[in-house]
N, C-alpha and C positions, 0 to 999 in steps of 0.2 A: 504494500500500500504506500501511498505518497506521504511525504512529510508535510506538516502544516506548521505555521508559526503561531505560537500562543503568546499573547501579551497580557501581562497582569499589571493593573494600575497600583500606584503607591497608596498605602492606607496606614492608619494609626490604630493599634490595638487598644483594648480597654485599659490596659496597664500603662499606656503611654509609649509603648515601643513603636518606633516608626519602621515600617517595612517598605523598602524601596521597590519601585516598579521594575519589572524585568520582562524580557521576552526570550523564548526558547523554542526549539523545534522538537516536535514529537510525531509519532506515527498517527496518521489519520485513521480513526476508528469508525468512521462512517456515522450514520444516524443512530441515535440511542435506541436500543432495543431491537436492532436489525442485524442479524448475523449474516455475513456475506455468504453467497451460495457455495463458494469453495470450501467453507468451513462448517457446513451444515451436516456433514456425515462423519461418523467416527472413523478415524484412520488408524488401523492397527499396525503394529510394527512387524508382525509375523504373518506369513501366508499359511493359514491352517489347513486349507483344503477341506473345510467343514461345509457340508451341504445338508439342508433339512430333510431331503428326500432319501437319505441313507439310513441304515439301521444305527441304533445307538452305539453298538460296539465299534462300528467302522468310524463314525463321527468322532468318538472319544479317542480312538487309537490315532487317527490323523491329527487331531488337535494336540495330543500328548507328544507325538513324534515331532511336530513342528516346534514345540517348546523344549525339545531335548530332554524329556522326562520330568520336567519341573511341573509338578501337579498344581502348586500354588499359582504360578504364572498362567498356566492353562485355565484355571478356574477364574482368575481375575479377567482374563481376556474374554472368556465366554460370558461372564457377568456384564462386562462393558457392552458386548454385542447385544445381549438381552435388553439392556437399558436403553439403547438408542434406536433399535429397529422399530419400524411401524407395522411390521407383519406379525400378527398375534401368534401364528404357528411357530415362526422362527424364534420369537421371544420366549415362548414356553419351552421349546426344545433346548435352546441355549441356556436358559435358567436351570433346567433339569440337569444338563451336563455340567454346568458350573457347580451346582449343589453336590453332584456326585464327586467332583474333584476336591471340593472343600471338605467333604466328609472323609474322603480318602486321605487327605493331607493331615 
């Protein structure tokens, strides 16, 4: 995103301290309450090869293999997927798989 210049006026605090005016450059965050399209989807760091149409054993094996056997990391990634998806079936299956790995850990 672009840089914008922010200017702050000088003012006096209640205790009498004088704050000088200043200006600085910062990242433009866009309109308040509006997430850019590019940041609206969860970006995971590991390609899990997890698909909702596969059996649970296959999904879990693929996810665990992608995280090199780390059950906690696998559970956290699946929980994040369950939290951000808008598909109810994907959310339910990812949550079940995450709960499985949390319990196993």
